[in-house]
C-alpha positions in Angstrom: 115.5 113.0 117.5 114.8 109.8 115.7 112.9 110.2 112.4 111.7 107.7 109.9 110.1 109.1 106.8 108.4 106.8 104.2 107.9 107.6 100.6 107.0 106.0 97.3 103.5 104.9 97.8 100.7 105.5 95.4 98.0 103.9 93.2 99.1 101.0 91.0 97.3 98.4 88.9 97.3 94.7 89.8 100.5 93.1 88.6 102.4 96.4 88.8 105.3 97.4 90.9 106.2 100.1 93.5 109.4 100.8 95.4 109.0 102.3 98.9 111.8 104.1 100.7 112.3 104.9 104.4 114.8 107.7 105.2 116.2 107.4 108.7 117.9 109.9 111.0 118.7 110.5 114.6 120.4 107.2 115.3 123.2 105.0 114.0 121.4 103.4 111.1 123.9 100.7 110.4 123.3 99.3 113.9 119.5 99.1 113.7 117.4 96.3 112.4 114.8 97.6 110.0 111.4 96.3 109.2 108.4 97.0 107.0 104.8 96.6 108.3 101.5 97.3 106.7 98.0 98.0 108.0 94.9 97.7 105.9 91.6 99.4 106.9 89.9 97.4 109.7 92.8 95.0 110.0 95.6 94.6 112.5 99.1 95.8 111.6 100.9 93.0 109.8 104.7 92.4 109.6 105.9 92.3 106.0 109.7 92.1 105.9 112.8 92.7 108.0 116.5 93.0 107.5 118.5 92.2 110.7 121.7 93.7 111.9 124.5 92.7 112.0 124.1 89.6 109.9 122.0 91.4 107.3 119.7 88.4 107.0 116.3 89.1 105.4 113.0 87.6 106.3 109.6 87.9 104.7 106.0 87.2 105.5 104.6 84.2 103.5 102.1 86.5 101.8 104.9 88.6 100.1 107.7 86.0 99.8 109.0 85.9 96.2 107.3 89.3 95.3 108.8 91.8 97.7 112.5 92.5 98.4 113.8 94.5 101.4 117.2 96.2 101.1 119.2 98.8 103.0 121.8 101.4 102.1 123.8 102.3 105.2 125.6 105.1 103.4 122.3 106.8 102.7 120.5 105.7 105.8 117.6 104.3 103.9 115.7 101.0 103.7 113.7 100.1 100.7 110.9 97.7 99.8 110.7 96.7 96.2 107.2 95.4 95.6 106.4 93.4 92.4 103.4 91.5 91.2 101.1 93.6 93.4 97.7 92.4 94.3 94.6 94.2 95.6 95.2 92.5 99.0 98.5 94.4 99.2 96.5 97.6 99.6 97.5 99.2 103.0 99.5 101.9 104.7 103.1 100.7 104.7 105.2 101.7 107.8 108.9 101.5 108.4 110.2 100.4 111.8 113.6 100.6 113.4 114.8 98.6 116.3 117.8 100.2 117.9 119.3 99.6 121.3 116.2 97.8 122.5 113.8 100.6 121.5 111.4 100.7 118.5 110.7 103.7 116.3 108.0 104.0 113.7 107.4 106.2 110.7 104.0 107.7 109.7 103.5 105.4 106.8 102.8 105.7 103.1 99.6 104.6 101.3 99.7 101.8 98.7 96.6 101.2 96.7 96.4 98.3 94.2 93.4 98.7 92.1 92.3 98.6 88.4 
């Protein structure tokens, strides 16, 4: 059974940092492309960042470029999202997605709230 479990969310002040993690199981992690999305209340789900297999190239939404960094550890089956210089507009539920053998799998998400 494929499982994606996000962690690391919380409340942070504007300008602060958080590091999200997504622990994966049930598939060959090193063969999957991994992405982070986010969804704010009343808004559509928004793509944030991706790290693509096998090249390992990374892409970011313009809204987070230069502030967020996606990384993966194939030995630990985890993908992380380092978020710096956080803004109130970054407040959302952050979700991890795996694309493996043509199928997509989602985690349940972790809440990030940026507020003073």
